[in-house]
Structures are given as C-alpha cells and as structure tokens.
N, C-alpha and C positions, 0 to 999 in steps of 0.2 A: 660147718665146727669146725672151729680155732682148736690145732693144737703145737705144742712144742714139738722142735722135733728132738729133745732129749727125750722124751717122757711118750714118742708112739707106743701105740699099746701093738703090738705085732697082729693080736688079734683082729682090732678095730682094721689097721693097716689090708689085714690080709681078705677082710670082710670090703674095703671100699676098689680093693682092686676085683674082687670078685664082682661087682656091682657093677663097675664101670668097663668091663673089658669081656668078660664072658657073655652077655647077650650080644654085643654085635660078632664076636666070635660064632655065636650058635647060629645067631642069624644067617649071617651070610655065607656059613656053611650049609644051610638048609634053602637058600637060595640058590646058590651056585650052580647046581647042574643044569638049570635052566637058563641061566646067562649064561653057561658054557653051550649048552644045546643050540641056543639063538644064535650065538655070538659078538651078544652084545649085553653092556650090564654096565650100572654105576651103581659104585658104593659110597656111600657119602655117612662116614664119622661124624659124630659133632664130642671134638676133646672141650679147650678151653684156652684163653689168655692164661692162666696157670700155670701151662706149661713151658711158659718164659721164666717162672719163678714166683713163688708167693710164699710170704714167709706166715707162719702157722696153719697150714695147709696142704704139709708133707704128704698125706697120702691122697689126697684128693689130685693133687698135682703129679702125682709119682702116676697115678690110675692112667690119668688124661694124656699122660708122655707116653705110657705103655702104648695105649690104644692110636696113639700118631704113630707109632712104631709098628706097632701092627697094620696100620693103612698104609703104609709104606711100603710091607715089605707082602703085602696084597696086590700094592700097584704094580710091582717087577715081576711077579708071578702069573698073573693075569693081564696083563698088558697087550701080549701078542695073540690073545682070544676078543677084544675088543671089547676088552672090562677095566674100566678104568677107577678107580679109588683115590678117594681123597678126602680131606677133614673139612669141617666148619668150626673156629676156635669164635666163639662170641666171648667179646666182654661184657662189662655190666651191662644188662639188658630190663629195659622196665617191664618187668612181669608183674603179677598182683603177688609172688610170692617176694621176689626182692623190694619190693614196695612195704609188703610187711614186716619186713628186716632193716629197712631204710626209708623210714616216712619224709617226705618232703619235709624240707629245715633242720634236717638230722645231722648226727655228728657224722652218720654210717654215709649217708648223704654226700657229705662236704669233702670226705675222707676219700672217697671213689670216683667224685668230680674232679680233684686236684691230679689224678694221677690218668684223665682224659685229656687231649689236648685239644678233642672238639667242645670240652667244656658243656656237654651232655650223654644222654644214655642211648644206647639202642632202643628199637624197637623192635617187638618180634617178629615183625614183618618184614623188617631190612633182615634180618637173619633165613627167613626163610626165601627172602630172594636170591642170596647167596645161594643157598642149597636149589633151588629150581637153577639157575644159573647151573651149577655141577652137573645136574642130571640133565642139561641139555646137550644138542646137539654141537652146538656152540663153544662148549667145553672138552670135546672128544678127544682134543688134544692135551689135554690137560688131565696128569696123575701123578699120584704119590705128591701133593702139596698141602699145606695146609693154608688157609684160608683165612685170614683173624680179618673178623668182622666188629671193630672195637674202638672205633672213634680215634685210632694212633695209640692205644695205652699200650700196646707191644713195643713202639719206636723207642730206640734207646733201651732197652733191659737185655740183659745178657741172655743169649741164648742157651 
C-alpha cells in the first residue's frame, strides 16, 4: 500500500512493524534452544529491496530495515555458537500477487522494469535458491549479511 510520509498513520506504522518483525523474533526465540544445544543453526529472514529506500513505502521499508538490523544483532550474538543469521532481500519477483497488481504490459510493470538493470523480474525459485545457499554448509562463514536478489535494482541506491 502506498503511503505519503507526511501522513503516515502511527497505528498502521506500528501494525506493519509488528507483522514484519515480531514473528521472526518469536520463531527464532522458539528455535534457539535447539540450535544452541546442537551447536548449529541457520537463521534466514526475508527483508526487501525497499530497505535501500523507496518513496511511499515508509512503514514497510522501516519494518524490513528493522528486521535486517535484528538479523545483524542475532549474527553477532550467536556466531560463536555455530549459528549464522542472514537476510535475503528480494527485488520485484514474479509471483501471482505481483502479477495481479502489475499485469504484463501495465504501467506498474514498466515502472518496475525501468528500475531493474537486468530488465526482468525475479522468479520465486531464484529467491529460494539464495535461501538454500544461506542454509547450506557452503555459507557457514557468512553471517550478518543481507543478500540482495534483485537483478541489480539495489545498485546505485543510497544505503
């Protein structure tokens, strides 16, 4: 949902923060004892390209940015216990919902494509592949990072 920064509703802001951060916190806390007991764990949170900044998405961008920050804090606290914490930040991905809101040939589709250097949308399986990598042993020395899977859309944006 688009929102103008000057008129962001505090109740909506709090709800969006709650919906995007609290479940990750609670799920990780629930699984943490087992990860600690085994000396192994992979925490992978899903954030978004909007953490680089996007007009009219203040609440969502703030929530996903908070989730990235929480992920980095987890990474620092848990690294010595064999537990990694990373985030995957997808760009525009061709899901059913995305296509319902941005049909082929639409103004929305053109607006998104203009922001992606690869000039195409991601596919859900490409996002899943990044998640699978972060869950693997091959990523065991990677923690506290955000992996942007966005066709280059995050390049050149202010961090």
